[in-house]
Every structure is written in C-alpha cells, then in structure tokens.
N, CA, C and O atoms as a GROMACS GRO file, in nm:
protein
  428
    1MET      N    1   6.770  15.751   0.351
    1MET     CA    2   6.566  15.723   0.325
    1MET      C    3   6.504  15.742   0.445
    1MET      O    4   6.394  15.795   0.456
    2VAL      N    5   6.598  15.685   0.573
    2VAL     CA    6   6.487  15.618   0.711
    2VAL      C    7   6.434  15.736   0.753
    2VAL      O    8   6.315  15.740   0.782
    3ALA      N    9   6.546  15.893   0.767
    3ALA     CA   10   6.471  16.006   0.827
    3ALA      C   11   6.354  16.039   0.800
    3ALA      O   12   6.250  16.065   0.860
    4PHE      N   13   6.424  16.027   0.608
    4PHE     CA   14   6.301  16.102   0.525
    4PHE      C   15   6.150  16.037   0.555
    4PHE      O   16   6.047  16.104   0.567
    5HIS      N   17   6.162  15.874   0.566
    5HIS     CA   18   6.055  15.800   0.543
    5HIS      C   19   5.995  15.857   0.747
    5HIS      O   20   5.873  15.872   0.756
    6ASP      N   21   6.062  15.878   0.861
    6ASP     CA   22   6.044  15.890   0.951
    6ASP      C   23   5.891  16.014   0.924
    6ASP      O   24   5.769  15.997   0.933
    7VAL      N   25   5.992  16.154   0.881
    7VAL     CA   26   5.962  16.284   0.894
    7VAL      C   27   5.785  16.255   0.816
    7VAL      O   28   5.670  16.272   0.857
    8PHE      N   29   5.841  16.210   0.704
    8PHE     CA   30   5.722  16.232   0.601
    8PHE      C   31   5.568  16.120   0.704
    8PHE      O   32   5.446  16.121   0.687
    9ARG      N   33   5.635  16.059   0.779
    9ARG     CA   34   5.494  15.940   0.837
    9ARG      C   35   5.491  16.036   0.962
    9ARG      O   36   5.378  16.016   1.007
   10TYR      N   37   5.535  16.103   1.018
   10TYR     CA   38   5.479  16.175   1.147
   10TYR      C   39   5.421  16.310   1.086
   10TYR      O   40   5.349  16.374   1.163
   11ALA      N   41   5.438  16.350   0.990
   11ALA     CA   42   5.340  16.468   0.913
   11ALA      C   43   5.246  16.408   0.880
   11ALA      O   44   5.134  16.458   0.895
   12TRP      N   45   5.260  16.291   0.830
   12TRP     CA   46   5.109  16.252   0.766
   12TRP      C   47   4.981  16.205   0.921
   12TRP      O   48   4.858  16.208   0.930
   13ASP      N   49   5.109  16.162   1.032
   13ASP     CA   50   5.014  16.096   1.138
   13ASP      C   51   4.914  16.220   1.250
   13ASP      O   52   4.803  16.221   1.302
   14LEU      N   53   5.041  16.316   1.242
   14LEU     CA   54   4.967  16.456   1.249
   14LEU      C   55   4.842  16.517   1.183
   14LEU      O   56   4.768  16.580   1.258
   15GLY      N   57   4.815  16.510   1.085
   15GLY     CA   58   4.743  16.529   1.010
   15GLY      C   59   4.751  16.657   0.944
   15GLY      O   60   4.665  16.744   0.930
   16TYR      N   61   4.928  16.646   0.888
   16TYR     CA   62   4.943  16.770   0.750
   16TYR      C   63   4.966  16.697   0.632
   16TYR      O   64   5.038  16.605   0.595
   17ARG      N   65   4.839  16.806   0.563
   17ARG     CA   66   4.792  16.736   0.450
   17ARG      C   67   4.930  16.848   0.348
   17ARG      O   68   4.988  16.803   0.248
   18GLN      N   69   4.950  16.956   0.392
   18GLN     CA   70   5.068  17.049   0.278
   18GLN      C   71   5.194  17.056   0.398
   18GLN      O   72   5.212  17.092   0.514
   19VAL      N   73   5.268  16.994   0.281
   19VAL     CA   74   5.431  16.960   0.372
   19VAL      C   75   5.560  17.023   0.263
   19VAL      O   76   5.580  16.981   0.149
   20GLU      N   77   5.624  17.112   0.320
   20GLU     CA   78   5.763  17.124   0.257
   20GLU      C   79   5.863  17.114   0.319
   20GLU      O   80   5.876  17.157   0.434
   21LEU      N   81   5.964  17.045   0.243
   21LEU     CA   82   6.055  17.004   0.298
   21LEU      C   83   6.206  17.011   0.247
   21LEU      O   84   6.218  16.978   0.129
   22GLU      N   85   6.326  17.047   0.313
   22GLU     CA   86   6.449  17.116   0.224
   22GLU      C   87   6.512  16.994   0.274
   22GLU      O   88   6.494  16.920   0.371
   23THR      N   89   6.636  17.000   0.118
   23THR     CA   90   6.761  16.882   0.233
   23THR      C   91   6.859  16.928   0.076
   23THR      O   92   6.851  16.990  -0.030
   24ASN      N   93   6.961  16.832   0.175
   24ASN     CA   94   7.069  16.924   0.105
   24ASN      C   95   7.129  16.740   0.012
   24ASN      O   96   7.214  16.731  -0.077
   25ASN      N   97   7.019  16.584   0.098
   25ASN     CA   98   7.108  16.512  -0.019
   25ASN      C   99   6.986  16.516  -0.153
   25ASN      O  100   6.865  16.495  -0.151
   26LEU      N  101   7.077  16.550  -0.262
   26LEU     CA  102   7.037  16.536  -0.437
   26LEU      C  103   6.966  16.396  -0.461
   26LEU      O  104   6.886  16.384  -0.554
   27GLU      N  105   6.997  16.292  -0.379
   27GLU     CA  106   6.987  16.166  -0.434
   27GLU      C  107   6.825  16.161  -0.388
   27GLU      O  108   6.728  16.151  -0.463
   28VAL      N  109   6.826  16.172  -0.216
   28VAL     CA  110   6.697  16.133  -0.123
   28VAL      C  111   6.582  16.265  -0.260
   28VAL      O  112   6.463  16.242  -0.284
   29SER      N  113   6.651  16.372  -0.315
   29SER     CA  114   6.547  16.488  -0.384
   29SER      C  115   6.467  16.367  -0.494
   29SER      O  116   6.354  16.326  -0.523
   30LYS      N  117   6.577  16.350  -0.521
   30LYS     CA  118   6.552  16.275  -0.707
   30LYS      C  119   6.469  16.114  -0.674
   30LYS      O  120   6.400  16.061  -0.761
   31ILE      N  121   6.486  16.061  -0.556
   31ILE     CA  122   6.398  15.937  -0.528
   31ILE      C  123   6.283  15.950  -0.516
   31ILE      O  124   6.202  15.879  -0.577
   32TRP      N  125   6.237  16.076  -0.406
   32TRP     CA  126   6.182  16.130  -0.360
   32TRP      C  127   6.027  16.168  -0.516
   32TRP      O  128   5.911  16.134  -0.497
   33TYR      N  129   6.082  16.250  -0.672
   33TYR     CA  130   6.057  16.269  -0.742
   33TYR      C  131   6.076  16.182  -0.882
   33TYR      O  132   6.074  16.235  -0.993
   34GLN      N  133   6.095  16.047  -0.863
   34GLN     CA  134   6.099  15.912  -0.916
   34GLN      C  135   6.160  15.971  -1.063
   34GLN      O  136   6.109  15.952  -1.173
   35LEU      N  137   6.281  16.046  -1.033
   35LEU     CA  138   6.369  16.067  -1.133
   35LEU      C  139   6.515  16.011  -1.089
   35LEU      O  140   6.611  16.044  -1.158
   36SER      N  141   6.536  15.918  -0.964
   36SER     CA  142   6.652  15.748  -0.990
   36SER      C  143   6.613  15.656  -0.975
   36SER      O  144   6.497  15.643  -0.935
   37ASP      N  145   6.698  15.544  -1.000
   37ASP     CA  146   6.628  15.395  -0.953
   37ASP      C  147   6.774  15.356  -0.842
   37ASP      O  148   6.812  15.249  -0.795
   38ALA      N  149   6.816  15.468  -0.832
   38ALA     CA  150   6.927  15.435  -0.692
   38ALA      C  151   6.830  15.366  -0.584
   38ALA      O  152   6.711  15.396  -0.595
   39LEU      N  153   6.870  15.269  -0.470
   39LEU     CA  154   6.798  15.202  -0.433
   39LEU      C  155   6.654  15.109  -0.410
   39LEU      O  156   6.586  15.064  -0.318
   40ALA      N  157   6.659  15.113  -0.554
   40ALA     CA  158   6.501  15.052  -0.594
   40ALA      C  159   6.466  14.945  -0.540
   40ALA      O  160   6.564  14.886  -0.496
   41GLY      N  161   6.349  14.879  -0.518
   41GLY     CA  162   6.312  14.805  -0.409
   41GLY      C  163   6.359  14.760  -0.293
   41GLY      O  164   6.352  14.643  -0.254
   42ASN      N  165   6.414  14.865  -0.225
   42ASN     CA  166   6.468  14.949  -0.108
   42ASN      C  167   6.377  14.898   0.040
   42ASN      O  168   6.478  14.873   0.105
   43GLY      N  169   6.316  14.881   0.092
   43GLY     CA  170   6.191  14.893   0.161
   43GLY      C  171   6.188  15.011   0.214
   43GLY      O  172   6.072  15.050   0.223
   44PHE      N  173   6.282  15.105   0.264
   44PHE     CA  174   6.233  15.202   0.331
   44PHE      C  175   6.219  15.290   0.190
   44PHE      O  176   6.187  15.406   0.219
   45VAL      N  177   6.235  15.271   0.037
   45VAL     CA  178   6.212  15.325  -0.080
   45VAL      C  179   6.086  15.318  -0.065
   45VAL      O  180   6.029  15.414  -0.013
   46CYS      N  181   6.023  15.220  -0.100
   46CYS     CA  182   5.904  15.103  -0.118
   46CYS      C  183   5.787  15.222  -0.027
   46CYS      O  184   5.696  15.293  -0.069
   47ALA      N  185   5.842  15.201   0.104
   47ALA     CA  186   5.721  15.308   0.244
   47ALA      C  187   5.750  15.480   0.230
   47ALA      O  188   5.694  15.560   0.306
   48VAL      N  189   5.822  15.513   0.147
   48VAL     CA  190   5.838  15.641   0.139
   48VAL      C  191   5.714  15.641  -0.064
   48VAL      O  192   5.608  15.692  -0.097
   49ASN      N  193   5.794  15.574  -0.117
   49ASN     CA  194   5.666  15.600  -0.198
   49ASN      C  195   5.522  15.536  -0.211
   49ASN      O  196   5.453  15.533  -0.313
   50GLU      N  197   5.489  15.483  -0.078
   50GLU     CA  198   5.354  15.446  -0.016
   50GLU      C  199   5.303  15.626   0.036
   50GLU      O  200   5.216  15.695  -0.016
   51LEU      N  201   5.344  15.641   0.089
   51LEU     CA  202   5.377  15.785   0.186
   51LEU      C  203   5.303  15.887   0.060
   51LEU      O  204   5.190  15.934   0.051
   52ARG      N  205   5.415  15.894  -0.022
   52ARG     CA  206   5.415  15.994  -0.109
   52ARG      C  207   5.297  16.026  -0.232
   52ARG      O  208   5.261  16.123  -0.299
   53ASN      N  209   5.255  15.864  -0.215
   53ASN     CA  210   5.116  15.865  -0.309
   53ASN      C  211   4.983  15.855  -0.223
   53ASN      O  212   4.891  15.782  -0.257
   54ARG      N  213   4.981  15.919  -0.133
   54ARG     CA  214   4.883  15.951  -0.018
   54ARG      C  215   4.783  16.077  -0.093
   54ARG      O  216   4.831  16.141  -0.186
   55GLU      N  217   4.697  16.095  -0.062
   55GLU     CA  218   4.653  16.232  -0.090
   55GLU      C  219   4.676  16.345  -0.031
   55GLU      O  220   4.578  16.399   0.022
   56TRP      N  221   4.770  16.394  -0.024
   56TRP     CA  222   4.827  16.579   0.042
   56TRP      C  223   4.939  16.536  -0.101
   56TRP      O  224   4.966  16.450  -0.185
   57VAL      N  225   4.987  16.719  -0.027
   57VAL     CA  226   5.082  16.788  -0.150
   57VAL      C  227   5.227  16.793  -0.019
   57VAL      O  228   5.243  16.837   0.095
   58VAL      N  229   5.294  16.730  -0.105
   58VAL     CA  230   5.470  16.779  -0.020
   58VAL      C  231   5.573  16.797  -0.146
   58VAL      O  232   5.604  16.731  -0.244
   59GLU      N  233   5.611  16.932  -0.084
   59GLU     CA  234   5.706  16.980  -0.206
   59GLU      C  235   5.887  16.971  -0.147
   59GLU      O  236   5.956  17.052  -0.086
   60LEU      N  237   5.912  16.854  -0.192
   60LEU     CA  238   6.034  16.806  -0.119
   60LEU      C  239   6.146  16.894  -0.260
   60LEU      O  240   6.149  16.870  -0.381
   61ARG      N  241   6.238  17.015  -0.163
   61ARG     CA  242   6.311  17.106  -0.225
   61ARG      C  243   6.462  17.032  -0.220
   61ARG      O  244   6.466  16.959  -0.120
   62HIS      N  245   6.585  17.027  -0.293
   62HIS     CA  246   6.695  17.044  -0.270
   62HIS      C  247   6.801  17.138  -0.284
   62HIS      O  248   6.833  17.168  -0.399
   63ILE      N  249   6.871  17.199  -0.176
   63ILE     CA  250   6.881  17.344  -0.185
   63ILE      C  251   7.087  17.236  -0.131
   63ILE      O  252   7.128  17.122  -0.154
   64HIS      N  253   7.130  17.322  -0.080
   64HIS     CA  254   7.301  17.321  -0.102
   64HIS      C  255   7.292  17.289  -0.020
   64HIS      O  256   7.179  17.278   0.026
   65ARG      N  257   7.395  17.254   0.048
   65ARG     CA  258   7.472  17.219   0.217
   65ARG      C  259   7.500  17.337   0.273
   65ARG      O  260   7.436  17.356   0.377
   66THR      N  261   7.581  17.432   0.237
   66THR     CA  262   7.590  17.593   0.283
   66THR      C  263   7.443  17.597   0.320
   66THR      O  264   7.450  17.588   0.442
   67GLN      N  265   7.332  17.603   0.293
   67GLN     CA  266   7.194  17.714   0.332
   67GLN      C  267   7.175  17.612   0.429
   67GLN      O  268   7.122  17.654   0.532
   68ASN      N  269   7.204  17.484   0.427
   68ASN     CA  270   7.155  17.361   0.528
   68ASN      C  271   7.228  17.370   0.674
   68ASN      O  272   7.205  17.292   0.767
   69ALA      N  273   7.311  17.469   0.676
   69ALA     CA  274   7.428  17.461   0.816
   69ALA      C  275   7.334  17.464   0.960
   69ALA      O  276   7.372  17.426   1.070
   70VAL      N  277   7.195  17.524   0.923
   70VAL     CA  278   7.133  17.546   1.077
   70VAL      C  279   7.083  17.442   1.101
   70VAL      O  280   7.097  17.382   1.207
   71ALA      N  281   7.003  17.398   0.984
   71ALA     CA  282   6.924  17.252   1.022
   71ALA      C  283   7.042  17.101   1.047
   71ALA      O  284   7.022  17.005   1.122
   72ASP      N  285   7.127  17.119   0.984
   72ASP     CA  286   7.284  17.010   0.988
   72ASP      C  287   7.359  17.013   1.152
   72ASP      O  288   7.394  16.908   1.207
   73ALA      N  289   7.374  17.148   1.216
   73ALA     CA  290   7.418  17.187   1.308
   73ALA      C  291   7.285  17.068   1.422
   73ALA      O  292   7.305  16.960   1.478
   74LEU      N  293   7.168  17.148   1.417
   74LEU     CA  294   7.067  17.067   1.552
   74LEU      C  295   7.022  16.901   1.484
   74LEU      O  296   6.936  16.822   1.521
   75ALA      N  297   7.114  16.896   1.384
   75ALA     CA  298   7.068  16.761   1.372
   75ALA      C  299   7.158  16.667   1.468
   75ALA      O  300   7.130  16.577   1.546
   76GLY      N  301   7.288  16.735   1.422
   76GLY     CA  302   7.425  16.682   1.445
   76GLY      C  303   7.449  16.671   1.652
   76GLY      O  304   7.497  16.587   1.728
   77TRP      N  305   7.365  16.842   1.672
   77TRP     CA  306   7.324  16.860   1.858
   77TRP      C  307   7.249  16.788   1.880
   77TRP      O  308   7.241  16.778   2.003
   78SER      N  309   7.166  16.710   1.823
   78SER     CA  310   7.084  16.616   1.901
   78SER      C  311   7.089  16.473   1.878
   78SER      O  312   6.988  16.402   1.877
   79ARG      N  313   7.242  16.419   1.855
   79ARG     CA  314   7.223  16.293   1.809
   79ARG      C  315   7.285  16.228   1.956
   79ARG      O  316   7.371  16.262   2.036
   80GLY      N  317   7.201  16.125   1.942
   80GLY     CA  318   7.233  16.076   2.070
   80GLY      C  319   7.125  16.117   2.203
   80GLY      O  320   7.153  16.075   2.315
   81SER      N  321   6.999  16.204   2.181
   81SER     CA  322   6.871  16.253   2.245
   81SER      C  323   6.839  16.149   2.196
   81SER      O  324   6.876  16.086   2.096
   82SER      N  325   6.699  16.122   2.350
   82SER     CA  326   6.606  16.043   2.293
   82SER      C  327   6.538  16.101   2.182
   82SER      O  328   6.576  16.212   2.144
   83PRO      N  329   6.420  16.028   2.109
   83PRO     CA  330   6.374  16.100   2.016
   83PRO      C  331   6.216  16.151   2.073
   83PRO      O  332   6.176  16.100   2.178
   84GLY      N  333   6.173  16.200   2.039
   84GLY     CA  334   6.097  16.313   2.038
   84GLY      C  335   6.089  16.472   2.001
   84GLY      O  336   6.159  16.518   1.910
   85VAL      N  337   6.019  16.536   2.061
   85VAL     CA  338   6.022  16.692   2.020
   85VAL      C  339   6.077  16.788   2.092
   85VAL      O  340   6.047  16.773   2.211
   86LEU      N  341   6.156  16.894   2.071
   86LEU     CA  342   6.230  16.947   2.161
   86LEU      C  343   6.286  17.065   2.150
   86LEU      O  344   6.380  17.086   2.075
   87GLU      N  345   6.207  17.195   2.262
   87GLU     CA  346   6.198  17.248   2.221
   87GLU      C  347   6.258  17.395   2.255
   87GLU      O  348   6.295  17.363   2.369
   88PHE      N  349   6.299  17.539   2.244
   88PHE     CA  350   6.408  17.606   2.308
   88PHE      C  351   6.370  17.716   2.291
   88PHE      O  352   6.338  17.763   2.182
   89GLY      N  353   6.366  17.781   2.410
   89GLY     CA  354   6.326  17.935   2.450
   89GLY      C  355   6.390  18.051   2.375
   89GLY      O  356   6.356  18.169   2.358
   90HIS      N  357   6.509  17.966   2.330
   90HIS     CA  358   6.589  18.062   2.265
   90HIS      C  359   6.689  17.966   2.174
   90HIS      O  360   6.692  17.846   2.200
   91PRO      N  361   6.750  18.008   2.091
   91PRO     CA  362   6.896  17.884   2.023
   91PRO      C  363   6.982  17.848   2.114
   91PRO      O  364   7.034  17.929   2.191
   92PRO      N  365   7.004  17.738   2.115
   92PRO     CA  366   7.165  17.708   2.208
   92PRO      C  367   7.323  17.819   2.123
   92PRO      O  368   7.354  17.857   2.010
   93SER      N  369   7.368  17.830   2.238
   93SER     CA  370   7.477  17.939   2.176
   93SER      C  371   7.535  17.904   2.050
   93SER      O  372   7.566  17.970   1.951
   94GLU      N  373   7.541  17.802   2.075
   94GLU     CA  374   7.636  17.705   1.956
   94GLU      C  375   7.600  17.731   1.786
   94GLU      O  376   7.656  17.703   1.680
   95LEU      N  377   7.472  17.801   1.826
   95LEU     CA  378   7.402  17.788   1.674
   95LEU      C  379   7.367  17.947   1.581
   95LEU      O  380   7.330  17.979   1.468
   96GLU      N  381   7.402  18.008   1.693
   96GLU     CA  382   7.333  18.186   1.716
   96GLU      C  383   7.450  18.254   1.590
   96GLU      O  384   7.412  18.345   1.517
   97MET      N  385   7.600  18.193   1.578
   97MET     CA  386   7.642  18.232   1.489
   97MET      C  387   7.592  18.187   1.335
   97MET      O  388   7.615  18.258   1.237
   98LEU      N  389   7.521  18.060   1.327
   98LEU     CA  390   7.468  18.047   1.177
   98LEU      C  391   7.403  18.108   1.148
   98LEU      O  392   7.418  18.200   1.067
   99LEU      N  393   7.269  18.065   1.226
   99LEU     CA  394   7.211  18.188   1.251
   99LEU      C  395   7.194  18.336   1.206
   99LEU      O  396   7.100  18.386   1.143
  100GLN      N  397   7.295  18.388   1.247
  100GLN     CA  398   7.306  18.523   1.205
  100GLN      C  399   7.408  18.472   1.076
  100GLN      O  400   7.474  18.574   1.093
  101GLU      N  401   7.451  18.432   1.007
  101GLU     CA  402   7.488  18.387   0.887
  101GLU      C  403   7.379  18.385   0.785
  101GLU      O  404   7.352  18.465   0.696
  102ASP      N  405   7.330  18.281   0.820
  102ASP     CA  406   7.148  18.287   0.793
  102ASP      C  407   7.069  18.402   0.720
  102ASP      O  408   7.042  18.434   0.604
  103LEU      N  409   7.042  18.457   0.873
  103LEU     CA  410   6.969  18.578   0.829
  103LEU      C  411   7.028  18.726   0.710
  103LEU      O  412   6.972  18.820   0.653
  104LEU      N  413   7.194  18.665   0.725
  104LEU     CA  414   7.221  18.786   0.627
  104LEU      C  415   7.280  18.724   0.503
  104LEU      O  416   7.344  18.798   0.428
  105GLY      N  417   7.259  18.539   0.460
  105GLY     CA  418   7.292  18.519   0.366
  105GLY      C  419   7.387  18.530   0.335
  105GLY      O  420   7.400  18.567   0.218
  106THR      N  421   7.490  18.511   0.402
  106THR     CA  422   7.606  18.504   0.418
  106THR      C  423   7.668  18.342   0.429
  106THR      O  424   7.781  18.333   0.382
  107SER      N  425   7.635  18.271   0.460
  107SER     CA  426   7.674  18.127   0.492
  107SER      C  427   7.655  18.067   0.361
  107SER      O  428   7.677  17.947   0.344
   0.00000   0.00000   0.00000
C-alpha cells in the first residue's frame, strides 16, 4: 500500500490528472475500488483514499503476475538504489528476454 500511495502522490504532485496503473496485487485493486475492508483504518489506506477522492481520473487494473514480469524485474533490480527516476538508453540485458516475451505475448 505504501508504494501505491507514493506513486499516486508523485503523479498528483507532477500535475497528472489522468492516470492508468496496473498491479498484480488483487487486494490493492479491491481496496482502491472500495471492494475490500482489508486494512480498514490503516493510515496508508486512509491516505490513498484521500488521494483517490481528488479531482482526477485514476484507473487501476488488476493483471496477472505473468503479465507484470517486466515491471516486477525492474522493481527487483532497483531495490537498494536511491529513490528517484532512473532512465535507460537501452533496456538492461537482464530484461531483454522478458521484453521479447512480452512483445510476443508468450510471458
């Protein structure tokens, strides 16, 4: 939930008012659309609810883990790095096979 709060807050602070986000975490998707009472009263859930209720359009879609392999790999690859934006001129070699599988729809 912390990561979703940070992503939504960052998008809001940058001035984005229409955002699409995919997650392989079904419970987070249910919490966003208020279909679950899991973590009810949790500070981060309350903060995410406050962000959700702002004047913007946010679409959060649940996808299966296999459809999120590239994002999962990037997240794992960035663990331990300093916060901030990291740009690649070319994808890291570790991701090339995952990107090819994603392109072909075989992942």
